[in-house]
C-alpha positions as CSV (number, residue, x, y, z in Angstrom):
1,M,-23.7,-98.5,6.7
2,T,-19.9,-98.0,7.1
3,S,-18.6,-95.4,9.4
4,K,-16.9,-93.8,6.4
5,R,-20.3,-93.4,4.7
6,I,-21.8,-92.0,8.0
7,K,-18.9,-89.5,8.2
8,G,-19.6,-88.5,4.5
9,L,-23.3,-87.9,5.3
10,Q,-22.3,-85.8,8.4
11,N,-19.9,-83.8,6.3
12,A,-22.7,-83.2,3.7
13,S,-24.9,-82.0,6.5
14,K,-22.1,-79.5,7.5
15,D,-21.9,-78.3,3.9
16,L,-25.7,-77.8,3.8
17,R,-25.6,-75.9,7.0
18,R,-22.9,-73.5,5.6
19,L,-25.0,-73.1,2.5
20,E,-28.1,-72.4,4.6
21,I,-26.2,-69.6,6.4
22,E,-25.1,-68.0,3.2
23,I,-28.6,-68.1,1.7
24,H,-30.0,-66.8,5.0
25,D,-27.6,-63.8,4.9
26,A,-28.5,-63.1,1.2
27,G,-32.2,-63.2,2.2
28,T,-31.6,-60.8,5.0
29,E,-29.8,-58.4,2.7
30,A,-32.6,-58.8,0.1
31,F,-35.2,-58.0,2.8
32,A,-33.3,-55.0,3.9
33,D,-33.2,-53.8,0.3
34,R,-36.9,-54.4,0.1
35,D,-36.5,-57.1,-2.6
36,Y,-39.2,-59.2,-1.1
37,D,-39.3,-61.7,-4.0
38,A,-35.6,-62.5,-3.6
39,A,-36.0,-62.6,0.2
40,S,-39.0,-65.1,-0.2
41,K,-37.0,-67.3,-2.5
42,C,-34.1,-67.3,0.0
43,Q,-36.5,-68.3,2.7
44,D,-37.8,-71.2,0.6
45,A,-34.3,-72.3,-0.2
46,C,-33.4,-72.3,3.6
47,A,-36.5,-74.3,4.4
48,A,-35.6,-76.9,1.7
49,L,-32.0,-77.1,3.0
50,A,-33.3,-77.6,6.6
51,K,-35.5,-80.4,5.3
52,A,-32.5,-82.0,3.5
53,M,-30.4,-81.8,6.7
54,S,-33.3,-83.5,8.7
55,A,-33.4,-86.3,6.1
56,L,-29.7,-86.8,6.3
57,N,-29.9,-87.1,10.1
58,A,-32.8,-89.6,9.7
59,V,-30.6,-91.7,7.4
60,V,-27.8,-91.6,10.0
61,S,-30.3,-92.5,12.8
62,A,-31.6,-95.4,10.8
63,S,-28.1,-96.8,10.5
64,G,-28.0,-97.2,14.3
65,Q,-25.7,-94.3,14.9
66,R,-26.7,-91.0,16.5
67,P,-26.9,-88.1,14.2
68,N,-24.1,-85.5,14.6
69,H,-26.2,-82.5,15.5
70,K,-23.1,-80.5,16.1
71,A,-22.1,-81.1,12.5
72,A,-25.4,-79.6,11.5
73,G,-24.6,-76.5,13.6
74,R,-27.3,-77.0,16.2
75,S,-28.0,-78.9,19.4
76,R,-31.6,-79.6,18.3
77,D,-33.3,-78.9,15.0
78,G,-34.2,-75.2,14.8
79,Y,-32.5,-74.0,18.0
80,P,-31.6,-71.4,19.0
81,R,-34.1,-69.1,17.4
82,F,-34.0,-65.4,17.7
83,H,-36.6,-62.7,17.3
84,K,-37.5,-59.4,18.7
85,E,-40.5,-58.3,20.8
86,H,-40.9,-54.6,21.0
87,D,-37.4,-53.4,22.1
88,E,-36.1,-56.8,23.3
89,L,-33.9,-59.5,21.8
90,V,-35.5,-62.9,22.5
91,R,-33.7,-66.2,22.2
92,I,-35.7,-69.5,22.2
93,G,-33.3,-72.3,23.2
94,W,-33.5,-76.0,24.0
95,S,-32.7,-77.3,27.4
96,K,-31.1,-80.8,27.1
97,S,-31.4,-81.4,30.8
98,H,-35.1,-80.4,31.1
99,N,-36.0,-81.5,27.5
100,R,-38.0,-78.4,26.8
101,E,-37.7,-74.9,25.4
102,Y,-36.4,-71.9,27.4
103,V,-36.6,-68.2,26.7
104,Q,-34.0,-65.5,27.4
105,R,-34.5,-61.8,26.9
106,G,-32.3,-58.7,26.7
107,A,-33.3,-55.1,26.1
108,R,-32.1,-53.4,22.9
109,Q,-30.1,-51.0,25.0
110,V,-28.3,-53.9,26.6
111,V,-27.5,-55.3,23.1
112,D,-26.2,-51.9,22.1
113,S,-24.0,-51.7,25.2
114,I,-22.5,-55.1,24.6
115,V,-21.9,-54.4,21.0
116,R,-20.2,-51.0,21.8
117,A,-18.0,-52.8,24.4
118,L,-17.2,-55.6,21.9
119,S,-16.3,-53.2,19.1
120,L,-13.9,-51.3,21.6
121,V,-12.1,-54.4,22.8
122,A,-11.9,-56.2,19.5
123,N,-8.9,-56.1,17.3
124,N,-9.0,-57.2,13.7
125,G,-8.0,-60.8,13.5
126,T,-7.6,-61.4,17.3
127,P,-10.4,-63.2,19.2
128,V,-11.9,-61.5,22.3
129,T,-12.6,-63.7,25.3
130,T,-16.1,-63.6,26.9
131,D,-14.3,-62.5,30.1
132,K,-13.1,-59.3,28.3
133,V,-16.6,-58.6,27.2
134,V,-17.8,-59.1,30.8
135,E,-15.1,-56.7,32.0
136,A,-15.9,-54.1,29.4
137,T,-19.6,-54.1,30.3
138,A,-19.1,-54.3,34.1
139,A,-20.1,-50.6,34.6
140,D,-23.5,-51.5,33.1
141,Q,-24.0,-54.5,35.4
142,I,-25.2,-56.7,32.6
143,P,-26.0,-60.3,33.6
144,N,-23.7,-62.8,32.0
145,Y,-26.6,-64.7,30.4
146,Q,-27.5,-61.5,28.5
147,I,-23.9,-61.3,27.2
148,Y,-24.1,-64.9,25.9
149,L,-27.6,-64.1,24.5
150,C,-26.2,-61.2,22.5
151,L,-23.1,-63.1,21.4
152,G,-25.3,-66.0,20.3
153,W,-27.4,-63.7,18.1
154,L,-24.3,-62.0,16.7
155,E,-22.8,-65.4,15.8
156,K,-26.1,-66.5,14.2
157,E,-26.0,-63.3,12.1
158,G,-22.4,-64.0,11.1
159,L,-21.0,-60.9,12.8
160,V,-18.8,-62.8,15.2
161,A,-17.4,-66.3,15.0
162,K,-16.6,-68.5,18.0
163,R,-13.0,-69.6,18.1
164,G,-13.1,-72.1,21.0
165,R,-11.5,-71.0,24.2
166,A,-9.7,-68.2,22.4
167,G,-13.0,-66.3,22.3
168,W,-15.0,-64.5,19.7
169,L,-13.6,-63.2,16.4
170,V,-15.3,-60.0,15.4
171,Q,-15.5,-59.8,11.6
172,E,-15.4,-56.0,11.3
173,P,-15.2,-54.2,14.6
174,A,-15.3,-50.7,13.1
175,Q,-18.6,-51.6,11.3
176,L,-20.2,-53.6,14.1
177,L,-22.5,-51.0,15.5
178,R,-23.8,-50.0,12.1
179,E,-24.2,-53.6,11.0
180,V,-26.1,-54.6,14.2
181,D,-28.5,-51.7,13.7
182,R,-29.1,-52.9,10.1
183,R,-29.6,-56.5,11.3
184,W,-31.9,-55.4,14.1
185,K,-34.2,-53.7,11.6
186,T,-34.6,-57.0,9.6
187,L,-34.9,-59.3,12.7
188,R,-38.3,-61.0,12.8
189,S,-40.8,-59.3,15.1
190,S,-42.5,-62.4,16.3
191,Q,-41.7,-66.1,16.9
192,T,-42.0,-67.8,13.5
193,R,-40.1,-70.8,12.2
């Protein structure tokens, strides 16, 4: 298979990932609105898209080239995953160096503290560096890994976007606290795929 064809498949995988995120967000809204039929259909569509992305990566692998997991938006299929346990945000990630899952946890009040700090230092249209978030939460003595845990969840929910070394772009700083509260209520309560 030509490298041009491989690139085309990788681009298709990126497009499927973007579509999966859009459908996931629509499903989250449907669930929040208690439209369980629509939420279920969105979940089924996301599962089908994940299967299609996996099939695309298998085709690329069969061609002798490594699949571009970054193009699919993940370092390994299905990671990171987020859920809540009681009043904690839980991230299940994949360790490349140890070739196994790892778990990170952060209390809801830590998430709220980070979100408050982020909404205070964020300006519409200007990315916020992680260092700024660390500085803004210094009084709360929050470990850096919990800040990255929270930012990772906010990114997965589409509330912030990573802009390389420039930092994190907050979509709507004034609405961030309210939106995080809404997303928290719809976050899965247990680890499911």
